[in-house]
mmJSON file of the N, C-alpha and C atoms, coordinates in Angstrom:
{"data_MODEL":{"atom_site":{
"group_PDB":["ATOM","ATOM","ATOM","ATOM","ATOM","ATOM","ATOM","ATOM","ATOM","ATOM","ATOM","ATOM","ATOM","ATOM","ATOM","ATOM","ATOM","ATOM","ATOM","ATOM","ATOM","ATOM","ATOM","ATOM","ATOM","ATOM","ATOM","ATOM","ATOM","ATOM","ATOM","ATOM","ATOM","ATOM","ATOM","ATOM","ATOM","ATOM","ATOM","ATOM","ATOM","ATOM","ATOM","ATOM","ATOM","ATOM","ATOM","ATOM","ATOM","ATOM","ATOM","ATOM","ATOM","ATOM","ATOM","ATOM","ATOM","ATOM","ATOM","ATOM","ATOM","ATOM","ATOM","ATOM","ATOM","ATOM","ATOM","ATOM","ATOM","ATOM","ATOM","ATOM","ATOM","ATOM","ATOM","ATOM","ATOM","ATOM","ATOM","ATOM","ATOM","ATOM","ATOM","ATOM","ATOM","ATOM","ATOM","ATOM","ATOM","ATOM","ATOM","ATOM","ATOM","ATOM","ATOM","ATOM","ATOM","ATOM","ATOM","ATOM","ATOM","ATOM","ATOM","ATOM","ATOM","ATOM","ATOM","ATOM","ATOM","ATOM","ATOM","ATOM","ATOM","ATOM","ATOM","ATOM","ATOM","ATOM","ATOM","ATOM","ATOM","ATOM","ATOM","ATOM","ATOM","ATOM","ATOM","ATOM","ATOM","ATOM","ATOM","ATOM","ATOM","ATOM","ATOM","ATOM","ATOM","ATOM","ATOM","ATOM","ATOM","ATOM","ATOM","ATOM","ATOM","ATOM","ATOM","ATOM","ATOM","ATOM","ATOM","ATOM","ATOM","ATOM","ATOM","ATOM","ATOM","ATOM","ATOM","ATOM","ATOM","ATOM","ATOM","ATOM","ATOM","ATOM","ATOM","ATOM","ATOM","ATOM","ATOM","ATOM","ATOM","ATOM","ATOM","ATOM","ATOM","ATOM","ATOM","ATOM","ATOM","ATOM","ATOM","ATOM","ATOM","ATOM","ATOM","ATOM","ATOM","ATOM","ATOM","ATOM","ATOM","ATOM","ATOM","ATOM","ATOM","ATOM"],
"id":[1,2,3,4,5,6,7,8,9,10,11,12,13,14,15,16,17,18,19,20,21,22,23,24,25,26,27,28,29,30,31,32,33,34,35,36,37,38,39,40,41,42,43,44,45,46,47,48,49,50,51,52,53,54,55,56,57,58,59,60,61,62,63,64,65,66,67,68,69,70,71,72,73,74,75,76,77,78,79,80,81,82,83,84,85,86,87,88,89,90,91,92,93,94,95,96,97,98,99,100,101,102,103,104,105,106,107,108,109,110,111,112,113,114,115,116,117,118,119,120,121,122,123,124,125,126,127,128,129,130,131,132,133,134,135,136,137,138,139,140,141,142,143,144,145,146,147,148,149,150,151,152,153,154,155,156,157,158,159,160,161,162,163,164,165,166,167,168,169,170,171,172,173,174,175,176,177,178,179,180,181,182,183,184,185,186,187,188,189,190,191,192,193,194,195,196,197,198],
"type_symbol":["N","C","C","N","C","C","N","C","C","N","C","C","N","C","C","N","C","C","N","C","C","N","C","C","N","C","C","N","C","C","N","C","C","N","C","C","N","C","C","N","C","C","N","C","C","N","C","C","N","C","C","N","C","C","N","C","C","N","C","C","N","C","C","N","C","C","N","C","C","N","C","C","N","C","C","N","C","C","N","C","C","N","C","C","N","C","C","N","C","C","N","C","C","N","C","C","N","C","C","N","C","C","N","C","C","N","C","C","N","C","C","N","C","C","N","C","C","N","C","C","N","C","C","N","C","C","N","C","C","N","C","C","N","C","C","N","C","C","N","C","C","N","C","C","N","C","C","N","C","C","N","C","C","N","C","C","N","C","C","N","C","C","N","C","C","N","C","C","N","C","C","N","C","C","N","C","C","N","C","C","N","C","C","N","C","C","N","C","C","N","C","C","N","C","C","N","C","C"],
"label_atom_id":["N","CA","C","N","CA","C","N","CA","C","N","CA","C","N","CA","C","N","CA","C","N","CA","C","N","CA","C","N","CA","C","N","CA","C","N","CA","C","N","CA","C","N","CA","C","N","CA","C","N","CA","C","N","CA","C","N","CA","C","N","CA","C","N","CA","C","N","CA","C","N","CA","C","N","CA","C","N","CA","C","N","CA","C","N","CA","C","N","CA","C","N","CA","C","N","CA","C","N","CA","C","N","CA","C","N","CA","C","N","CA","C","N","CA","C","N","CA","C","N","CA","C","N","CA","C","N","CA","C","N","CA","C","N","CA","C","N","CA","C","N","CA","C","N","CA","C","N","CA","C","N","CA","C","N","CA","C","N","CA","C","N","CA","C","N","CA","C","N","CA","C","N","CA","C","N","CA","C","N","CA","C","N","CA","C","N","CA","C","N","CA","C","N","CA","C","N","CA","C","N","CA","C","N","CA","C","N","CA","C","N","CA","C","N","CA","C","N","CA","C","N","CA","C","N","CA","C","N","CA","C"],
"label_alt_id":[null,null,null,null,null,null,null,null,null,null,null,null,null,null,null,null,null,null,null,null,null,null,null,null,null,null,null,null,null,null,null,null,null,null,null,null,null,null,null,null,null,null,null,null,null,null,null,null,null,null,null,null,null,null,null,null,null,null,null,null,null,null,null,null,null,null,null,null,null,null,null,null,null,null,null,null,null,null,null,null,null,null,null,null,null,null,null,null,null,null,null,null,null,null,null,null,null,null,null,null,null,null,null,null,null,null,null,null,null,null,null,null,null,null,null,null,null,null,null,null,null,null,null,null,null,null,null,null,null,null,null,null,null,null,null,null,null,null,null,null,null,null,null,null,null,null,null,null,null,null,null,null,null,null,null,null,null,null,null,null,null,null,null,null,null,null,null,null,null,null,null,null,null,null,null,null,null,null,null,null,null,null,null,null,null,null,null,null,null,null,null,null,null,null,null,null,null,null],
"label_comp_id":["MET","MET","MET","ASP","ASP","ASP","GLY","GLY","GLY","ARG","ARG","ARG","LYS","LYS","LYS","PRO","PRO","PRO","ASP","ASP","ASP","VAL","VAL","VAL","GLU","GLU","GLU","GLY","GLY","GLY","ALA","ALA","ALA","ARG","ARG","ARG","LYS","LYS","LYS","HIS","HIS","HIS","GLY","GLY","GLY","LEU","LEU","LEU","ARG","ARG","ARG","TYR","TYR","TYR","VAL","VAL","VAL","HIS","HIS","HIS","LEU","LEU","LEU","ARG","ARG","ARG","PHE","PHE","PHE","GLY","GLY","GLY","TYR","TYR","TYR","ASP","ASP","ASP","GLY","GLY","GLY","VAL","VAL","VAL","PRO","PRO","PRO","ALA","ALA","ALA","SER","SER","SER","ARG","ARG","ARG","VAL","VAL","VAL","ALA","ALA","ALA","GLU","GLU","GLU","LEU","LEU","LEU","ALA","ALA","ALA","LYS","LYS","LYS","LEU","LEU","LEU","THR","THR","THR","ALA","ALA","ALA","GLU","GLU","GLU","VAL","VAL","VAL","SER","SER","SER","ASP","ASP","ASP","LEU","LEU","LEU","PHE","PHE","PHE","PHE","PHE","PHE","VAL","VAL","VAL","GLN","GLN","GLN","CYS","CYS","CYS","ARG","ARG","ARG","HIS","HIS","HIS","GLY","GLY","GLY","LEU","LEU","LEU","HIS","HIS","HIS","ARG","ARG","ARG","GLY","GLY","GLY","SER","SER","SER","ALA","ALA","ALA","ALA","ALA","ALA","VAL","VAL","VAL","ALA","ALA","ALA","ILE","ILE","ILE","THR","THR","THR","ARG","ARG","ARG"],
"label_asym_id":["A","A","A","A","A","A","A","A","A","A","A","A","A","A","A","A","A","A","A","A","A","A","A","A","A","A","A","A","A","A","A","A","A","A","A","A","A","A","A","A","A","A","A","A","A","A","A","A","A","A","A","A","A","A","A","A","A","A","A","A","A","A","A","A","A","A","A","A","A","A","A","A","A","A","A","A","A","A","A","A","A","A","A","A","A","A","A","A","A","A","A","A","A","A","A","A","A","A","A","A","A","A","A","A","A","A","A","A","A","A","A","A","A","A","A","A","A","A","A","A","A","A","A","A","A","A","A","A","A","A","A","A","A","A","A","A","A","A","A","A","A","A","A","A","A","A","A","A","A","A","A","A","A","A","A","A","A","A","A","A","A","A","A","A","A","A","A","A","A","A","A","A","A","A","A","A","A","A","A","A","A","A","A","A","A","A","A","A","A","A","A","A","A","A","A","A","A","A"],
"label_entity_id":["1","1","1","1","1","1","1","1","1","1","1","1","1","1","1","1","1","1","1","1","1","1","1","1","1","1","1","1","1","1","1","1","1","1","1","1","1","1","1","1","1","1","1","1","1","1","1","1","1","1","1","1","1","1","1","1","1","1","1","1","1","1","1","1","1","1","1","1","1","1","1","1","1","1","1","1","1","1","1","1","1","1","1","1","1","1","1","1","1","1","1","1","1","1","1","1","1","1","1","1","1","1","1","1","1","1","1","1","1","1","1","1","1","1","1","1","1","1","1","1","1","1","1","1","1","1","1","1","1","1","1","1","1","1","1","1","1","1","1","1","1","1","1","1","1","1","1","1","1","1","1","1","1","1","1","1","1","1","1","1","1","1","1","1","1","1","1","1","1","1","1","1","1","1","1","1","1","1","1","1","1","1","1","1","1","1","1","1","1","1","1","1","1","1","1","1","1","1"],
"label_seq_id":[1,1,1,2,2,2,3,3,3,4,4,4,5,5,5,6,6,6,7,7,7,8,8,8,9,9,9,10,10,10,11,11,11,12,12,12,13,13,13,14,14,14,15,15,15,16,16,16,17,17,17,18,18,18,19,19,19,20,20,20,21,21,21,22,22,22,23,23,23,24,24,24,25,25,25,26,26,26,27,27,27,28,28,28,29,29,29,30,30,30,31,31,31,32,32,32,33,33,33,34,34,34,35,35,35,36,36,36,37,37,37,38,38,38,39,39,39,40,40,40,41,41,41,42,42,42,43,43,43,44,44,44,45,45,45,46,46,46,47,47,47,48,48,48,49,49,49,50,50,50,51,51,51,52,52,52,53,53,53,54,54,54,55,55,55,56,56,56,57,57,57,58,58,58,59,59,59,60,60,60,61,61,61,62,62,62,63,63,63,64,64,64,65,65,65,66,66,66],
"pdbx_PDB_ins_code":[null,null,null,null,null,null,null,null,null,null,null,null,null,null,null,null,null,null,null,null,null,null,null,null,null,null,null,null,null,null,null,null,null,null,null,null,null,null,null,null,null,null,null,null,null,null,null,null,null,null,null,null,null,null,null,null,null,null,null,null,null,null,null,null,null,null,null,null,null,null,null,null,null,null,null,null,null,null,null,null,null,null,null,null,null,null,null,null,null,null,null,null,null,null,null,null,null,null,null,null,null,null,null,null,null,null,null,null,null,null,null,null,null,null,null,null,null,null,null,null,null,null,null,null,null,null,null,null,null,null,null,null,null,null,null,null,null,null,null,null,null,null,null,null,null,null,null,null,null,null,null,null,null,null,null,null,null,null,null,null,null,null,null,null,null,null,null,null,null,null,null,null,null,null,null,null,null,null,null,null,null,null,null,null,null,null,null,null,null,null,null,null,null,null,null,null,null,null],
"Cartn_x":[-213.862,-213.566,-212.163,-211.358,-209.81,-209.254,-207.921,-207.118,-207.02,-207.498,-207.542,-208.346,-207.872,-208.625,-209.893,-210.958,-212.276,-212.507,-213.119,-213.373,-214.868,-214.916,-216.097,-216.635,-215.894,-216.249,-216.87,-216.051,-216.541,-217.899,-218.079,-219.406,-220.534,-220.15,-221.233,-221.576,-220.515,-220.891,-222.017,-222.071,-223.038,-224.229,-224.41,-225.65,-225.574,-224.303,-224.145,-223.714,-224.099,-223.498,-222.557,-221.363,-220.173,-220.027,-220.03,-219.798,-218.629,-217.602,-216.289,-216.234,-216.427,-216.395,-215.339,-214.186,-212.961,-212.862,-212.661,-212.38,-211.456,-210.666,-209.75,-210.397,-209.429,-209.666,-209.743,-209.395,-209.222,-210.475,-211.604,-212.919,-213.462,-214.725,-215.365,-215.504,-214.887,-215.052,-216.547,-216.881,-218.139,-218.655,-217.689,-218.081,-218.476,-217.787,-218.19,-219.416,-219.774,-221.091,-222.187,-222.004,-222.966,-223.094,-222.075,-222.037,-222.888,-222.64,-223.219,-224.713,-225.084,-226.531,-227.177,-226.554,-227.06,-227.318,-226.357,-226.409,-227.487,-227.724,-228.675,-230.016,-230.123,-231.48,-231.867,-230.898,-231.18,-231.419,-231.066,-231.111,-232.54,-233.346,-234.67,-234.762,-233.601,-233.466,-232.47,-232.164,-231.219,-229.795,-228.874,-227.517,-226.588,-225.342,-224.268,-223.179,-222.82,-221.612,-220.5,-219.266,-218.13,-216.914,-216.121,-214.801,-213.813,-212.728,-211.829,-211.49,-211.179,-210.791,-212.009,-213.138,-214.418,-214.443,-213.775,-213.664,-214.495,-214.323,-214.736,-215.466,-214.826,-215.357,-216.729,-216.96,-218.253,-219.358,-219.124,-219.993,-220.279,-219.212,-219.338,-220.296,-219.997,-220.803,-222.359,-222.608,-223.848,-224.621,-223.877,-224.402,-224.708,-223.887,-224.197,-225.477,-225.621,-226.745,-228.084,-228.055,-229.261,-229.615],
"Cartn_y":[-85.616,-87.059,-87.332,-86.297,-86.482,-86.331,-86.308,-86.193,-84.771,-83.794,-82.396,-82.207,-81.389,-81.091,-80.386,-80.844,-80.202,-78.898,-77.943,-76.639,-76.631,-77.353,-77.441,-76.173,-75.222,-73.857,-73.015,-73.049,-72.374,-72.781,-74.176,-74.593,-74.154,-74.278,-73.953,-72.51,-71.59,-70.207,-69.936,-70.815,-70.686,-71.55,-72.121,-72.869,-74.354,-74.89,-76.16,-77.119,-78.28,-79.401,-80.149,-80.198,-80.71,-82.162,-83.156,-84.507,-84.917,-85.328,-85.682,-87.169,-87.773,-89.234,-89.52,-89.826,-89.946,-91.4,-91.409,-92.581,-92.192,-93.099,-92.923,-93.153,-93.183,-93.492,-95.04,-95.791,-97.167,-98.034,-97.322,-97.978,-97.508,-97.861,-97.315,-98.591,-98.507,-99.749,-99.919,-101.062,-101.498,-100.668,-100.5,-99.643,-98.237,-97.7,-96.312,-96.227,-97.297,-97.457,-97.456,-98.133,-98.215,-96.915,-96.194,-94.907,-93.866,-93.901,-93.01,-93.331,-94.58,-94.973,-94.511,-94.686,-94.219,-92.755,-92.06,-90.693,-90.015,-90.626,-90.122,-90.558,-91.542,-91.981,-91.092,-90.489,-89.438,-88.029,-87.753,-86.338,-86.277,-85.242,-85.023,-83.78,-83.249,-81.965,-82.291,-81.221,-81.316,-81.409,-81.98,-82.066,-81.886,-81.482,-81.242,-82.141,-82.896,-83.724,-83.145,-83.128,-82.465,-83.23,-83.368,-83.854,-82.843,-82.735,-81.569,-81.553,-82.689,-82.682,-82.582,-82.979,-82.836,-83.799,-84.996,-85.921,-87.119,-87.918,-89.302,-89.512,-89.168,-89.592,-88.99,-87.705,-87.121,-87.781,-88.133,-88.782,-90.186,-90.929,-92.113,-92.205,-91.256,-91.015,-90.82,-90.033,-89.776,-91.0,-91.686,-93.023,-93.875,-94.037,-94.852,-94.47,-93.225,-92.815,-92.924,-93.159,-93.266,-94.708],
"Cartn_z":[148.999,148.782,148.467,148.779,148.548,149.943,149.987,151.249,151.749,151.04,151.586,152.82,153.789,154.957,154.685,155.158,154.803,155.562,154.928,155.475,155.996,157.095,157.899,158.36,158.828,159.227,158.21,156.937,155.869,155.309,155.453,154.9,155.985,157.201,158.323,158.135,157.929,157.646,156.658,155.661,154.517,154.811,155.958,156.37,155.863,155.585,154.899,156.003,155.846,156.697,155.898,156.375,155.538,156.053,155.096,155.297,154.478,154.973,154.124,154.012,152.918,152.782,151.706,152.056,151.243,150.557,149.281,148.547,147.334,146.898,145.763,144.418,143.439,142.031,141.723,142.733,142.519,142.943,143.045,143.426,144.681,144.852,146.095,147.001,148.211,149.157,149.569,149.84,150.232,151.474,152.392,153.603,153.236,152.146,151.853,151.121,150.273,149.658,150.674,151.79,152.782,153.465,153.76,154.305,153.396,152.257,151.168,151.147,151.136,151.201,152.466,153.515,154.801,154.825,154.383,154.468,153.537,152.347,151.529,152.004,152.658,153.288,154.393,155.081,156.132,155.744,154.505,153.977,153.255,153.786,153.145,152.206,152.02,151.335,150.23,149.39,148.372,148.988,148.226,148.71,147.499,147.806,146.842,147.029,145.981,145.941,145.194,145.7,145.008,145.238,144.207,144.212,143.79,144.44,144.197,142.818,142.078,140.63,139.708,140.239,139.421,138.231,138.318,137.196,137.403,138.453,138.594,139.839,141.034,142.315,142.673,142.352,142.627,141.851,140.472,139.647,140.268,140.704,141.291,142.537,143.27,144.568,144.267,143.281,142.857,142.318,141.487,140.939,141.987,143.062,144.171,144.992,145.127,145.829,145.077,143.837,143.05,142.983],
"occupancy":[1.0,1.0,1.0,1.0,1.0,1.0,1.0,1.0,1.0,1.0,1.0,1.0,1.0,1.0,1.0,1.0,1.0,1.0,1.0,1.0,1.0,1.0,1.0,1.0,1.0,1.0,1.0,1.0,1.0,1.0,1.0,1.0,1.0,1.0,1.0,1.0,1.0,1.0,1.0,1.0,1.0,1.0,1.0,1.0,1.0,1.0,1.0,1.0,1.0,1.0,1.0,1.0,1.0,1.0,1.0,1.0,1.0,1.0,1.0,1.0,1.0,1.0,1.0,1.0,1.0,1.0,1.0,1.0,1.0,1.0,1.0,1.0,1.0,1.0,1.0,1.0,1.0,1.0,1.0,1.0,1.0,1.0,1.0,1.0,1.0,1.0,1.0,1.0,1.0,1.0,1.0,1.0,1.0,1.0,1.0,1.0,1.0,1.0,1.0,1.0,1.0,1.0,1.0,1.0,1.0,1.0,1.0,1.0,1.0,1.0,1.0,1.0,1.0,1.0,1.0,1.0,1.0,1.0,1.0,1.0,1.0,1.0,1.0,1.0,1.0,1.0,1.0,1.0,1.0,1.0,1.0,1.0,1.0,1.0,1.0,1.0,1.0,1.0,1.0,1.0,1.0,1.0,1.0,1.0,1.0,1.0,1.0,1.0,1.0,1.0,1.0,1.0,1.0,1.0,1.0,1.0,1.0,1.0,1.0,1.0,1.0,1.0,1.0,1.0,1.0,1.0,1.0,1.0,1.0,1.0,1.0,1.0,1.0,1.0,1.0,1.0,1.0,1.0,1.0,1.0,1.0,1.0,1.0,1.0,1.0,1.0,1.0,1.0,1.0,1.0,1.0,1.0,1.0,1.0,1.0,1.0,1.0,1.0],
"B_iso_or_equiv":[0.0,0.0,0.0,0.0,0.0,0.0,0.0,0.0,0.0,0.0,0.0,0.0,0.0,0.0,0.0,0.0,0.0,0.0,0.0,0.0,0.0,0.0,0.0,0.0,0.0,0.0,0.0,0.0,0.0,0.0,0.0,0.0,0.0,0.0,0.0,0.0,0.0,0.0,0.0,0.0,0.0,0.0,0.0,0.0,0.0,0.0,0.0,0.0,0.0,0.0,0.0,0.0,0.0,0.0,0.0,0.0,0.0,0.0,0.0,0.0,0.0,0.0,0.0,0.0,0.0,0.0,0.0,0.0,0.0,0.0,0.0,0.0,0.0,0.0,0.0,0.0,0.0,0.0,0.0,0.0,0.0,0.0,0.0,0.0,0.0,0.0,0.0,0.0,0.0,0.0,0.0,0.0,0.0,0.0,0.0,0.0,0.0,0.0,0.0,0.0,0.0,0.0,0.0,0.0,0.0,0.0,0.0,0.0,0.0,0.0,0.0,0.0,0.0,0.0,0.0,0.0,0.0,0.0,0.0,0.0,0.0,0.0,0.0,0.0,0.0,0.0,0.0,0.0,0.0,0.0,0.0,0.0,0.0,0.0,0.0,0.0,0.0,0.0,0.0,0.0,0.0,0.0,0.0,0.0,0.0,0.0,0.0,0.0,0.0,0.0,0.0,0.0,0.0,0.0,0.0,0.0,0.0,0.0,0.0,0.0,0.0,0.0,0.0,0.0,0.0,0.0,0.0,0.0,0.0,0.0,0.0,0.0,0.0,0.0,0.0,0.0,0.0,0.0,0.0,0.0,0.0,0.0,0.0,0.0,0.0,0.0,0.0,0.0,0.0,0.0,0.0,0.0,0.0,0.0,0.0,0.0,0.0,0.0],
"pdbx_formal_charge":[null,null,null,null,null,null,null,null,null,null,null,null,null,null,null,null,null,null,null,null,null,null,null,null,null,null,null,null,null,null,null,null,null,null,null,null,null,null,null,null,null,null,null,null,null,null,null,null,null,null,null,null,null,null,null,null,null,null,null,null,null,null,null,null,null,null,null,null,null,null,null,null,null,null,null,null,null,null,null,null,null,null,null,null,null,null,null,null,null,null,null,null,null,null,null,null,null,null,null,null,null,null,null,null,null,null,null,null,null,null,null,null,null,null,null,null,null,null,null,null,null,null,null,null,null,null,null,null,null,null,null,null,null,null,null,null,null,null,null,null,null,null,null,null,null,null,null,null,null,null,null,null,null,null,null,null,null,null,null,null,null,null,null,null,null,null,null,null,null,null,null,null,null,null,null,null,null,null,null,null,null,null,null,null,null,null,null,null,null,null,null,null,null,null,null,null,null,null],
"auth_seq_id":[1,1,1,2,2,2,3,3,3,4,4,4,5,5,5,6,6,6,7,7,7,8,8,8,9,9,9,10,10,10,11,11,11,12,12,12,13,13,13,14,14,14,15,15,15,16,16,16,17,17,17,18,18,18,19,19,19,20,20,20,21,21,21,22,22,22,23,23,23,24,24,24,25,25,25,26,26,26,27,27,27,28,28,28,29,29,29,30,30,30,31,31,31,32,32,32,33,33,33,34,34,34,35,35,35,36,36,36,37,37,37,38,38,38,39,39,39,40,40,40,41,41,41,42,42,42,43,43,43,44,44,44,45,45,45,46,46,46,47,47,47,48,48,48,49,49,49,50,50,50,51,51,51,52,52,52,53,53,53,54,54,54,55,55,55,56,56,56,57,57,57,58,58,58,59,59,59,60,60,60,61,61,61,62,62,62,63,63,63,64,64,64,65,65,65,66,66,66],
"auth_comp_id":["MET","MET","MET","ASP","ASP","ASP","GLY","GLY","GLY","ARG","ARG","ARG","LYS","LYS","LYS","PRO","PRO","PRO","ASP","ASP","ASP","VAL","VAL","VAL","GLU","GLU","GLU","GLY","GLY","GLY","ALA","ALA","ALA","ARG","ARG","ARG","LYS","LYS","LYS","HIS","HIS","HIS","GLY","GLY","GLY","LEU","LEU","LEU","ARG","ARG","ARG","TYR","TYR","TYR","VAL","VAL","VAL","HIS","HIS","HIS","LEU","LEU","LEU","ARG","ARG","ARG","PHE","PHE","PHE","GLY","GLY","GLY","TYR","TYR","TYR","ASP","ASP","ASP","GLY","GLY","GLY","VAL","VAL","VAL","PRO","PRO","PRO","ALA","ALA","ALA","SER","SER","SER","ARG","ARG","ARG","VAL","VAL","VAL","ALA","ALA","ALA","GLU","GLU","GLU","LEU","LEU","LEU","ALA","ALA","ALA","LYS","LYS","LYS","LEU","LEU","LEU","THR","THR","THR","ALA","ALA","ALA","GLU","GLU","GLU","VAL","VAL","VAL","SER","SER","SER","ASP","ASP","ASP","LEU","LEU","LEU","PHE","PHE","PHE","PHE","PHE","PHE","VAL","VAL","VAL","GLN","GLN","GLN","CYS","CYS","CYS","ARG","ARG","ARG","HIS","HIS","HIS","GLY","GLY","GLY","LEU","LEU","LEU","HIS","HIS","HIS","ARG","ARG","ARG","GLY","GLY","GLY","SER","SER","SER","ALA","ALA","ALA","ALA","ALA","ALA","VAL","VAL","VAL","ALA","ALA","ALA","ILE","ILE","ILE","THR","THR","THR","ARG","ARG","ARG"],
"auth_asym_id":["A","A","A","A","A","A","A","A","A","A","A","A","A","A","A","A","A","A","A","A","A","A","A","A","A","A","A","A","A","A","A","A","A","A","A","A","A","A","A","A","A","A","A","A","A","A","A","A","A","A","A","A","A","A","A","A","A","A","A","A","A","A","A","A","A","A","A","A","A","A","A","A","A","A","A","A","A","A","A","A","A","A","A","A","A","A","A","A","A","A","A","A","A","A","A","A","A","A","A","A","A","A","A","A","A","A","A","A","A","A","A","A","A","A","A","A","A","A","A","A","A","A","A","A","A","A","A","A","A","A","A","A","A","A","A","A","A","A","A","A","A","A","A","A","A","A","A","A","A","A","A","A","A","A","A","A","A","A","A","A","A","A","A","A","A","A","A","A","A","A","A","A","A","A","A","A","A","A","A","A","A","A","A","A","A","A","A","A","A","A","A","A","A","A","A","A","A","A"],
"auth_atom_id":["N","CA","C","N","CA","C","N","CA","C","N","CA","C","N","CA","C","N","CA","C","N","CA","C","N","CA","C","N","CA","C","N","CA","C","N","CA","C","N","CA","C","N","CA","C","N","CA","C","N","CA","C","N","CA","C","N","CA","C","N","CA","C","N","CA","C","N","CA","C","N","CA","C","N","CA","C","N","CA","C","N","CA","C","N","CA","C","N","CA","C","N","CA","C","N","CA","C","N","CA","C","N","CA","C","N","CA","C","N","CA","C","N","CA","C","N","CA","C","N","CA","C","N","CA","C","N","CA","C","N","CA","C","N","CA","C","N","CA","C","N","CA","C","N","CA","C","N","CA","C","N","CA","C","N","CA","C","N","CA","C","N","CA","C","N","CA","C","N","CA","C","N","CA","C","N","CA","C","N","CA","C","N","CA","C","N","CA","C","N","CA","C","N","CA","C","N","CA","C","N","CA","C","N","CA","C","N","CA","C","N","CA","C","N","CA","C","N","CA","C","N","CA","C","N","CA","C","N","CA","C"],
"pdbx_PDB_model_num":[1,1,1,1,1,1,1,1,1,1,1,1,1,1,1,1,1,1,1,1,1,1,1,1,1,1,1,1,1,1,1,1,1,1,1,1,1,1,1,1,1,1,1,1,1,1,1,1,1,1,1,1,1,1,1,1,1,1,1,1,1,1,1,1,1,1,1,1,1,1,1,1,1,1,1,1,1,1,1,1,1,1,1,1,1,1,1,1,1,1,1,1,1,1,1,1,1,1,1,1,1,1,1,1,1,1,1,1,1,1,1,1,1,1,1,1,1,1,1,1,1,1,1,1,1,1,1,1,1,1,1,1,1,1,1,1,1,1,1,1,1,1,1,1,1,1,1,1,1,1,1,1,1,1,1,1,1,1,1,1,1,1,1,1,1,1,1,1,1,1,1,1,1,1,1,1,1,1,1,1,1,1,1,1,1,1,1,1,1,1,1,1,1,1,1,1,1,1]
}}}
């Protein structure tokens, strides 16, 4: 969710599908909310949400998906 380059290959090596949905600390744009909702509707298994700093954005993304 930050500006860091995603490690898609590292995720793939461990059997994970990596989806990088970036947003900042200044709020979640409506377009990103729609993308999160669509993504979680498509996923029928468990998924992992992570923010590099582990403070706010990951929690915000999870709240949006619920």
